[in-house]
C-alpha positions, 0 to 999 in steps of 0.5 A, a space after each residue: 431759470 433766470 440768468 444770474 439768479 441770486 444765491 437765495 433764489 437758487 436755493 428756493 428753486 432747488 428745494 421748493 419746487 414749483 408747478 411745471 413751467 414756473 420758477 422762483 424769481 429774484 424779485 419774488 423771493 426777495 419780497 418774501 424775505 422782506 415780508 418775513 423780516 417785517 413780521 419778525 421785526 415788528 413782532 419783537 418790537 411790539 414786545 418791547 413797546 413802553 409808554 414810560 420809557 420808549 427806546 430809540 427804535 420806538 421813537 423812530 417809528 412814532 415819527 414815521 407814524 406821524 409822517 404817514 398820518 399827516 400825509 394821509 390827511 393831506 392826500 385823502 382829506 377829511 377822514 384820511 386817518 383811517 387810511 394811515 395803516 394802509 399807507 404806512 404798510 406801503 411806505 414800510 414795505 418799500 423802505 425795507 425792500 430798498 434797504 435789502 437792495 443795499 445788502 451784498 448778495 441781494 437786490 431790491 424787489 423794486 428793481 423789477 417792473 412788476 413790483 412798482 406796478 403793483 405798488 403804484 396802483 395800490 390806491 386808485 379810483 374805480 371807474 365803470 367804463 362800460 356803465 351808462 353813463 361811464 363814471 368814477 364810483 369809488 376808491 379801490 386798492 390792490 389786494 395782490 401784486 402783479 402776477 401772470 395773466 393765466 388767460 393769456 396761456 389758454 388757447 381756448 380763451 379770448 385773451 390768449 396770446 401765443 407770444 406770452 409764455 409761462 416762463 416769460 409772460 407778457 401780460 400781468 394782472 392785479 387783484 383789487 379790493 373795494 375800499 369805499 364808494 364815493 358819495 355819488 358817481 362822478 360821470 366822465 362827462 362831468 370830469 371832462 367839463 371840470 376845470 383842473 381835470 383837462 389833462 387827467 389821463 381818463 380824459 386824454 387816454 380813454 379806456 386804458 385799464 390802469 391810469 395815473 391820478 395826480 393828487 390835485 386831480 384826486 382832490 378835485 374828484 373827491 370834492 365833486 363827489 361830495 357835492 350834490 349833482 
């Protein structure tokens, strides 16, 4: 078990047994608490929504909705409104995780690197590196946060790593879900020749599996994809 684990994590490990070699982690337990709180909180809030007499909490979340909606339009551009629910979920999830960290006896799940990793790449371009030609073909989202890569524990697998242990894994993976294809594929060669993309990680770092994309780079690639080749 983890050193100095939280009291709530101790209860999980004591009363909710896990498969051999695994144990409940502080960050994962706290994430579960946040999800449960969100479900209960918004379930109660929904029953009290009123068009004629909205309360202070409803007003607050309407402001949050307007902020997220405007941000989605700014980041994605035309059609960004359809991503409001997704961006809003990420925003509220992070907000409530950080609030939990302010309560004595708990900690924010974002303090663990696995959580920011999963959230940071929640939306990204899906890039075919082994296709010919290599190209950016669409937008995807993370469907499941980072979790240990089981292939690293399997000695018969080509990805086996003897240094990676089940109780202290070295390698993590995420599950992704396709969001939408781009109007057309944007090839690596086109990316390299486009002004404003000279410092894009895809150009500088080559085949790194997960790469950051700035808003400016995202906008340029979307614009390229919307134009005939």
